[in-house]
Every structure is written in structure tokens, then in C-alpha cells.
VEXGULO-970096 format. One record per atom (N, C-alpha, C, O): residue in one letter; z, x negated, y negated. Coordinates in steps of 0.1 Angstrom, whole numbers, plus 5000, padded with zeros to 4 digits. Layout:
N
AZXY...
This chain:
387
M323631427822M323131557826M323331577841M323631687845K323031477848K323131477863K324631507867K324831587876T325531447860T326931467863T327331617860T328131677868R326831667849R327131807845R326631897856R327331997859N325331877860N324731967870N325531957883N325732057890A325931837887A326731817899A328031897898A328431957908A328731887887A330031947885A329832107886A330632167892H328732157880H328432297881H328232337895H328732447900G327432257902G327232287916G328432287925G328632377934L329332197922L330632187930L331432317928L332032367937C331532357915C332332477912C331732597919C332532677925A330432617919A329832727925A329932727940A330232827947W329832607946W330032587960W331432617964W331632677975A332432567956A333832597960A334132737959A334932787967A333532817950A333732957950A333133037961A333733137965S332132977967S331433047979S332333037991S333032937993E332133128000E332833128013E334333108011E335033048020K334933168001K336333157998K336733017998K337732968004C336032937989C336332797987C336132717999C335032718005L337132658004L336932558015L337532618028L337132558039R338232718027R339032758039R338232828050R338532818062C337132898046C336432978056C335832888067C336032908079F335132778062F334432698072F335432608079F335132558090L336632578074L337532498081L338132578093L338832508101M338032708093M338532788104M337732768116M338232788127S336432738115S335632728127S335932598134S336432498128S335632598147S336032488155S335232488168S334832588173Y335032368173Y334232358186Y335232348198Y334732328209I336532358195I337432358206I337332488215I337132598209D337332468228D337232588236D338632658236D339532598240S338632778232S339932848230S340632878244S341832878245V339832888254V340332908268V340832778274V341832778280N340032678272N340432548277N340532448266N339532378263P341632438259P341832358247P341632208249P341632138240G341632168262G341432028264G339931988264G339631868267H339032078261H337632058261H337032098247H337532188241H335932028244H335232068232H333732048234H333331958242A332932118227A331432098228A331031978220A331731928211P329731938222P329231818214P329131858199P328931978195Y329431768190Y329331788176Y327931748171Y327631628170L327131848168L325731818165L325331848151L324131828147D326231898143D325831938129D326431838119D326631878107I326631718123I327231618114I326331488114I325531478123P326531398105P325731268106P325931188119P327031198125D324931118122D325031038135D326230948135D326830928145D326530878124D327630788123D328930858125D329830798131V329030978121V330331058124V330431088138V331531088144I329231128144I329331158159I329731038167I330531048176E329230918163E329630798170E331130768168E331730718177Y331630798156Y333030768153Y333830868162Y334930818167L333430988163L334231088171L334231048186L335231058193H333130988191H333030938204H334030818206H334630798216Y334030738195Y334930618195Y336430668196Y337230608204L336730768189L338130828190L338430888203L339530868209D337430948209D337531018222D337630918234D338630928242F336730818234F336630738246F337330608245F337830548255V337430548233V338030418231V339530438227V340430378233K339830518217K341130538212K341930638220K343130648219L341230718229L341830818238L342630918230L343730958234R342030958219R342631068211R342431198218R341431218225S343331298216S343231428223S342131508217S341731478205P341531598224P340431688219P340831748206P339931768197R342031798204R342431858192R342531758180R342131798169T342931638183T342931538172T341431508168T341131498156V340531488178V339131468175V338531578167V337831558157N338931698171N338431818164N338931828150N338131868141G340131788147G340731788134G339931688125G339631718113Y339631568130Y338831468123Y337431528120Y336931508109Y336831588130Y335531648128Y335531748116Y334631738108L336531838116L336531938105L336731868092L336031908082D337631778091D337831708078D336631628073D336231628061L336031558082L334831478078L333631568075L332831538066R333531668082R332431768079R332531818065R331631838058G333831858062G334131908049G333831808038G333231848027F334131688040F333931578030F332431558028F331931548017F331631558039F330131528037F329431658031F328431638025R329931768034R329431888027R329631878012R328831908003F330831828008F331131797994F330231697988F329731717977M329931587996M329031487991M327631537989M326931487980M327131617998M325831677997M325631747983M324631737977V326631827980V326631897967V326731797955V326031807945S327631697957S327731587947S326531507945S326231467933W325731487955W324431417954W323331507950W322131457948N323631637947N322531727943N321431747953N320231757949R321831747966R320831767976R320731907982R319931937990V321631987976V321632137980V321732217968V322232177958E321232337969E321332437958E322832477957E323532487967A323232517945A324632547943A325032677951A326232687955Q324032767953Q324432897959Q324432887975Q324732987981V324032777980V324032757995V325432758000V326232677996P325732848010P327132848016P327432718023P326432658028P328632678023P328932548029P328532538044P328032428048K328632648051K328232638066K326732618068K326332588079E325932638058E324532628059E324032488054E322832468055I324932408050I324532268045I324132178057I325032168065D323032128057D322532038068D323031898065D322731838055L323831848074L324331708073L323731608082L324031488081T322731648090T322231568100T321331458095T321031358102H320831468082H319931368076H320731258068H320031178062I322031268068I322731168060I322731038068I323031038080T322330928062T322130798068T323230708066T324130728058S323230588073S324230488070S324130438056S325130398050K322930428051K322730388037K323430478027K324030438017D323330608030D324030708021D325530688022D326130688011I326030668034I327430648035I327930518028I329030518022A327030418029A327430288022A327430298007A328130218000S326830408002S326730427987S328030497982S328230507969I328830547991I330030617986I331030527980I331330417986T331630567969T332530477961T333930537961T334130647965K334830457956K336230507954K336230637945K337030727947R335330637935R335230747926R334930877934R335430987931D334030867943D333730977952D334931027960D335131147961I335730937965I336930967973I337931037964I338531147967F338130987952F339031047942F338531187938F339331287937A337231207936A336631337933A336931437944A337231557941Y336731387956Y336931487968Y338431527969Y338731637971L339331427967L340731467968L341131557957L341931647959D340531537945D340831627934D340231767937D340931867934H339031767943H338431897947H339331967958H339532087957A339931887967A340731947977A342032007971A342432117975R342531937961R343731997954R343432127947R344232217947N342232127940N341832247933N341432367941N341332477936T341332347954T340932457963T342132487973T341932527984D343332477967D344632517973D344932447986D345532497995N344532317987N345032237998N346332167994N346332097983G347332188001G348632127998G348731978000G347731928005P349831917997P350031777999P349731728013P349131628015K350231798023K350031758037K348631768041K348131678048A347931878036A346431888040A345631778033A344731718039R346031738021R345231628014R345531498021R344631418022A346831478025A347131358032A346331348045A345931238049R346231458052R345431458065R344031428062R343431348070K343431488052K342031458049K341831308045K340831248050L342731248037L342631108034L342731028046L342030918048S343631058055S343730988068S342530988076S342130888082A341831098076A340531108083A339531018077A338730948084L339431018064L338530928056L338830788059L337930708061K340130748058K340430608060K340030568074K339530458076G340230648084G339930618098G338430598099G337930498105F337630688093F336130678095F335630558087F334830478093F336030538075F335430428067F335930288072F335330188071G337230288078G337730168084G336830128096G336630018099Y336430238104Y335630218116Y334230158111Y333730068117M333630218101M332330178096M332330038091M331329968092C333429998085C333529868078C333929758088C333429648088N334929788097N335529678105N335129688119N335129578126Q334729798125Q334329808139Q332829788141Q332429718150V332029858133V330629848135V329829778124V328629758125N330529738114N330029658103N328729728096N327729658094K328829858094K327629928088K327829938073K326829968066I329029918068I329129918053I329929788050I330729738057A329729738038A330329618033A331729638027A332629558028Q331929748020Q333129778014Q333729918019Q332930008021N335029918020N335730038024N336230108012N337130068005P335630228008P335930297996P337330357996P337930387985T337930368008T339330428009T340430318008T341630348008E340030188007E341030088007E341930097995E341530117984N343230077998N344230087988N344430217981N345030227970I343830327987I344030457981I345230517989I345130538001N346230557982N347430617989N347830737981N347930737968L348230847987L348830957981L350330957981L350830887990G350931017972G352431017972G352931097985G352231177990S354031057990S354531118002S354831257999S355531297990P354331348008P354631498006P356131528008P356731458016K356531618001K357931658002K358231718016K357431798021K359331668022K359731718035K360431858033K361331868026T359931948041T360532088040T361232108053T360832068064L362332178052L363132218065L362332328072L361832418066P362232308085P361532408093P362132548093P363432558093K361332648093K361932788094K362232818109K361632768118Y363332888110Y363732928124Y364533058124Y365033098114L364633118136L365433238137L366833198141L367033108148T367733278136T369133258140T369333308154T368433378160E370433288160E370733338173E370733488173E370133548183T371233548163T371233698163T369833748162T369433848168E368933688153E367533728152E366833698165E365933778168S367133598172S366433568184S366733678195S365833718202L367933718196L368333818205L367733948201L367334028210S367633978188S366934098183S365434098187S364934208191L364833978187L363433968191L363233998206L362334078209L364133948214L364033978228L364334118232L363834168242N365134188224N365534318226N364634428221N364834548223N363534378214N362634478207N361234448211N360334468202I360934398223I359534378227I358934508231I359434568240Q357834538225Q357034658228Q355634618232Q354934558224S355334648245S354034588250S353534668262S354434728269D352234678264D351734738276D351734638288D351434678299F352234518285F352434418296F353734348293F353834238289Y354834428294Y356134388290Y356634258296Y357134168290E356434248310E356934138317E356334008312E357033898310R355034008309R354333888305R354833848291R355133728288D354833948282D355233918268D356633878267D357033788258F357533938275F358933898275F359133748279F359833678274C358333718290C358333578295C357833478285C358333368283I356733518277I356233428267I357333398256I357533278253I357933498251I358933488241I360133408246I360633318239T360533428259T361633358265T361333208266T362233128263L360133178270L359833028272L359732968258L360232848257F359233028248F359132978235F360632948230F360832838224L361533038231L362833028226L363732938234L364732888228N363432908246N364332828255N363732688257N364532598259C362432678258C361832548261C361232468249C361032348250G361132538238G360632468226G359232418228G358932308222M358332478235M357032428238M356032468226M356332568219R354932398225R353932428215R353032538221R353032568233L352332608212L351432708216L350332658226L350132728236A349732548223A348732498232A349332458245A348632468255E350532418245E351232378258E351432508266E351332498278L351832618260L352132738267L350932798274L350932828285I349832808266I348632868272I347932778282I347132828290G348332648283G347732558292G348532548305G348132478315I349632618307I350432618319I349732678330I349132788329D349732608342D349132658354D350332688364D351432638363L350032768374L351032798384L351532678391L352632668396G350632578393G350932458400G351832358392G352232258397D352132398380D352932308371D354432328374D355232258368F354832428382F356232448385F356632378398F355932378408R357832328397R358432268409R359932278408R360532218399D360532348418D361932378418D362332438404D361832548401D363232368397D363632428384D363032358372D363632348361T361832298374T361232218363T359832278361T359232338370I359332248349I357932278346I357232158340I357832088331R356032128344R355332008338R354432058327R353632148328I354732008315I354032048303I353131928298I353531818298T351931968295T350931868290T350931888275T350431988270G351331778268G351531788253G350431718246G349331698251K350631678234K349731608226K349231478232K350031408238G347931458231G347331328237G347331328252G347231228258G347531448258G347531458273G348731408279G348731388291K349831378271K351031328277K351831438284K352031548278E352331398296E353031498304E354531478303E355031358301R355331588303R356731578304R357331688312R356631788314L358431668318L359131768326L360231828318L361031768312V360231968318V361332038311V362032128322V361332198329Y363332118321Y364132198331Y364132348326Y364232368314L364132438335L364232578332L365632628334L366232608344N366132708324N367432768325N367332898333N366232938336E368432968335E368433088342E367533198336E366933278343A367633208322A366833308315A365333288318A364633388320C364933168317C363433138320C363133168334C362033228337K363933128344K363633158358K363533308361K362633348369Q364433378355Q364433528358Q363233588352Q362533678358S362833558339S361633618333S360433578340S359433658341L360333448345L359133408352L359033478365L357933518369D360133498372D360133568385D359633708383D358833758391R360133778373R359733918371R358233928367R357534018372Y357833838359Y356433838354Y355433808366Y354433868368C355733708374C354833658385C354733768395C353633778401K355733848397K355533968407K354534068402K353734118409V354634098389V353634188383V352234128382V351234188385R352233998379R350933928378R350233928391R349033948392A350933918402A350333908415A349634048419A348734048428S350034148413S349534288416S348334318407S347834428408L347934228398L346834268389L345534278398L345334198407P344734378394P343534408403P342434298403P341834268413S342334228392S341234118391S341733998384S342034008372L341933888391L342333768384L341133668384L340733618394V340733638372V339533548371V340033408371V339633318379D341033378362D341633238362D342933238370D344033268366K342633218383K343733228393K344833128391K346033148395D344533008385D345532908383D346332928371D347532878370A345832998361A346533018348A347733098350A347733198357L348833058343L350133138343L349933268335L350233368341F349633248323F349533368314F348033418313F347233348308V347833538318V346533598318V346433728311V347533798309S345233778308S345033908302S345134008313S344633998324K345834118310K345934228320K344634298322K344334348333R343734298312R342434368312R341434278319R340634328328T341234158315T340134068320T340633978331T339733928339G341833948332G342333848342G342133708339G342233618347K341633688326K341433548322K342633488315K343533558310R342633358314R343733288307R343833338292R342833358286L345033358287L345233398274L344833288264L345033168267T344133328253T343833228243T345033218233T345933288233A344933108225A345933078215A346033198205A347133238201R344833248201R344833358192R345533488197R346233558190R345333508210R345933628216R347433618217R348133718215V347933498220V349433478220V349933488206V351033548205E349233448196E349733458182E349833608179E350833648172Q348933688184Q348933838181Q350133898188Q350833988183I350433848201I351533908208I352833878201I353733958200V353033748197V354233708190V354333788177V355433838174A353233808169A353333878157A353734028159A354534078151R353234088170R353634228173R355134238176R355734328172C355534138184C357034138188C357934118176C358934188175L357534028167L358234008155L358334138146L359334168141Q357234208146Q357134328138Q358034438144Q358734508137S358034448157S358934538164S360434518161S361234608161A360734388160A362134348157A362534348142A363634308139G361534388134G361834388119G361834248113G362534228103L361134148120L361134008115L359833968110L359633848107S358834058108S357534018103S357633998088S358534038081G356533928083G356533898068G357433788063G357533778051R357933708072R358833608068R358333468072R359133368072G357133458076G356533328079G356733278093G356533168096F357233368102F357533328116F356233328124F355333408122S356133238134S354933218142S355433158155S356533128157P354433138165P354833068177P355432928175P356432898182H354932858165H355532728162H356932738156H357732648158K357232848149K358532868144K359532898155K360732878154L359032958166L359832988177L360232848184L361332838190R359332758183R359632618188R360732558180R361632498185H360632578167H361732528158H363032598161H364132528161T362932728164T364132798167T364832738180T366032718180A364032718190A364632658203A365232528200A366332508205A364632438192A365132308189A366432318181A367432248184T366432408171T367632428163T368832478171T369932428169L368632588179L369732638187L370232538197L371432538199M369332458203M369832358212M370632258205M371732208210Y370232208193Y370932108186Y372332168181Y373332098182Q372332288177Q373532348172Q374532368184Q375732378182G373932378196G374732398208G375232258213G375932258223G374932148207G375432018211G374531938219G375031828224V373231968219V372331888227V372131748220V371931748208D372131638227D371931508222D370531488216D369631548221M370431418205M369231398198M368131338207M366931378206L368431238215L367431178224L367031278235L365831278238A367931358240A367531458250A366631558243A365631598249L366931598231L366031698224L364731638221L363731708222K364631508218K363331438216K362431458229K361231488228E363031438241E362331438253E361931588256E360731608261I362731678253I362431818256I361231868247I360331938252L361231828235L360231868226L358931788227L357831828222G359031668233G357831588235G357431508223G356231478220H358431478214H358131398202H357931248206H358531198215E357031188199E356731038201E357930958196E358330858203N358530988185N359530918179N360731008176N360531128172V361930948176V363131028174V363231068159V363931158155S362530988150S362531028136S361931168134S362331238124T361031208142T360431338141T361531448145T361531548138T362331418154T363331508159T364431518149T365131618149Q364731418141Q365831408133Q365831518122Q366831538115I364731578120I364731688109I365731798113I366231868104Y365931818126Y366831918130Y368331888127Y369231978128T368631768123T369931728120T370331788106T371431798102H369331828098H369531878085H369632028084H369832088074I369532098096I369532238095I370732308103I370732428105N371632218107N372832278113N373832308103N374832238100Q373632418096Q374432458085Q375932478088Q376832438080Q376232538100Q377632558104Q378332428105Q379532418101Q377732328111Q378332198112Q378632138098Q379632068096L377732158089L377932108075L379032178069L379832108062R379132308071R380332378065R381632328071R382632308064D381632318084D382832268091D383232128086D384432098085A382232038084A382531908080A383231908066A384131828064V382731988057V383331998044V384732048044V385631998038Q384932158053Q386232218054Q387232128061Q388432148059A386732028068A387631938075A388331838066A389231768070S387931828054S388531728045S389931768042S390231888040P390931678042P392331708039P392531758025P393631818022L391531748016L391631798003L390931928001L390831977990A390431988012A389632108011A390432228005A389832317999R391732228007R392532348003R393332317990R394132397986Q392932207983Q393732177971Q393332277960Q392132297957K394332337954K394032437943K393832357930K394132237929F393332437920F393032377907F394332337901F395332407900I394332217895I395432157888I395232167873I394232107868E396132227866E395932237851E396032097845E396832017850P395332067835P395431927829P396731907822P397331997816K397231787823K398531757817K398331737802K397231687797K399331767794K399231767779K400031647774K401031617779S399531587763S400331477757S401431537749S401431657746E402431447745E403531487738E403131547724E403631647720K402131487718K401731527705K401131667706K401431757697E400331697717E399731827718E400831927721E400732047717S401831887729S402931977732S403732017720S404032137718D404031917711D404831947698D404032037690D404532127683K402632017689K401832097681K401832237685K401932337677E401732257699E401632397704E403032467702E403032587700D404132387703D405432447701D405532497686D406132597684G405032407677G405132447663G404332567660G404732657652E403132577666E402332697664E402932827670E402832927664A403632807681A404232917687A405432967679A405633087678A406232877673A407332917664A406832977652A407533077647A405732937646A405232997634A404833147636A404833227627K404433177649K403933307652K405033407654K404833527653Q406333357656Q407433447658Q407833517645Q407833447634P408233647644P408633717632P409933667627P410833627635D410133677613D411433637608D412533727611D412333847612K413733677614K414833767617K415433827604K415533757594P415733957605P416334027593P417633977589P418533947598R417933967575R419233917570R420234037570R419834147568H421534007573H422534107573H423434087561H423833977558R423834197554R424834187543R426234157548R426634197558D426934077539D428334057542D429134187540D428934247529T429934217548T430734337547T432034307539T432634197542E432434387530E433634367523E434734437530E435934437525
């Protein structure tokens, strides 16, 4: 009976707040300063300590820590419903997790992990999202078992999901990229043109773009702070330098600059642009160019930059450094999307122009066909002998 009630509660809870996605959208990351986050106070003490461990010992980036926070918070909200400690109609964001103890965590079994992963699948979480959630659980329970010895058994041990299918990244063609640049409509044209230009030429991430300061430029390079706080230098081409020059002149004339160090600021408030605002700018530009509704986003512009550079002959190791990838294996996905090179490679075969060759016939088949052809011919008329 308890199992049946728990299952009913889980179904009702999943239906509330648009299943799982609503509360996963909330975050303690500061949208203006993505390198900072507020204290996590609405989760169990053991989870707070684990996030501090990730932050100060493992030196994970604030965004990585925040991702673990969201996934672990979602898991323990699921467990509260599974334990029948909340009413079925209580929205997920109102579930109190602060009273979950180490003893409660020690009682979690493999069956609970499987149930959560099944729940995640049934609430429209794709293979990559489920793999990420399992990774967060493995990290937390591994910490609890091996680092602080608060649990005797790791319930995530030997649990592995199948490898998610690798999908080719979406990107704009060269023609579509030029169309995007030629159709920017904005009340701050110079700024928005510069944003699109940097995305398409430098292949930077959204968080990297909004974090750029004026002091990050030196000669023809820009210092970009990427994942994990790792810095890299990216050279600016002529298109980038021209768009930056035009924008900076207009920026200098803004009446009130609040974030004086920030490169991209709001025309109205003078504050650094947020990630959400840049997403809106890109979406509006895509719509003006007739490219909306096709799944393009700021990150797809990063894919576009990488693809066009690779198609232009950029070395894979150089592309890895430009994009800020940790391993070249991540960059190698772009080797699969150079369609023109694939076409040229196939056409380069010496047999590419060979026409279809009719099959040769055996003598028996030839004699048979000759006989059939002769049988179809009409009989010749007989002529009378003339006297």
C-alpha cells in the first residue's frame, strides 16, 4: 500500500509545475556576474558541504557547481515524495530539503537511483540530461562514501547508462551567416552587430562573451575566460576589429555607464548585458534574417564559427585552442560536418565517372534469346512458280 501511495504521489508531483523543468530553470548564479553564486541554503547540509568541496577543493567553476546543485536538489525532492514526507499536491519548489539527514541519505538504495532515472526519462529528460544527473549522483555519493565516510555503501556504484547518441552540431552556412549580418535590426545597431560578429568569428561561448571587459584587449588579441576559469588568447581578424572600433565609439558616448569595465552594456541602464538579454538579441537578429524557428542560438553561432574555420582549412589543434576545448576529441566532431570535403573526396575516386555496365550473358542465355527472337518474326509468304 505504501508503494502504491508513493507512486501516486510521484505522478501528481511530476504533473505539477510542468513536471521537472520549471524548477530546474531557477539558479543561484548571478546573471550579471556568472563567476559568482549565492550560498545554497535550501538543500541538505551534506549537499552543501559537497558543493563547497567541489568549489574549494576540486576548484570547479561556479557554473559546474550550480549544475550539480540543480541536479541534486531535483533528486532529493524526488526522494522526499518517494519517502511520503510531503503531500502529493505540494509544488516541487516548496518542498523543504533542509531536514534530510546523513542517516536518510545512507538509506538510499540502488532501487531508488533506478526509480529516479526512470522518473527522469518519463519527464522528457533526454539521454544527455539523464547521464548528467547520474554523474551528479555518482559524484555526491562517491564523496559521501569515500571522502567523508558518512555512508557505508555507494548506491550508484556500477550503475551506467548507455552512451547517448552523438548528434552533429547545427550551424549556419556561409550564405546564412552573411544574411544574418546583413539583416540586423536594432536600436543599438553597433553593439548588436559586434556581438554577432564576435560569435561568428571567434567561436566564443555565451558566458565568455558577456564576461569580456575592456581590459581584456591587447593589440589584436582578446583574453577570454572560459570554463573552469581557464584563460586563452584569441586573435581578432579585421571584421572583429572594425566592429569593435565602431561599437566602442558609440559606447563611449552613452550618458550613464554603470559597469564601466564591461564591454557589452545596456543602452538604457549602462549595466553589463545578461546572458538572457544576449539570447534575445540573437533571436531577434535571426528572426530578421528569416532564420528563426530552426533551433539556432548563441551556442549554434559558436558551432558556425568552428565549422566555417574548419572548412576554410584551419588545423584541428589550432581550432581546439581557439574554442578552448580541453581535449581534441571534443573538437573532432567538426571533422564530420565538412560536407563539401566529403563530396570532393568521393568525386576524387578514379572510378567516380564509371558508367553502368550491363551484365554479361552466358552462351546458353544468348542462344535462348536468339531462339525467342526468331520465333517472334512473322513467316515469309510463299511465291507460286511461274509457268
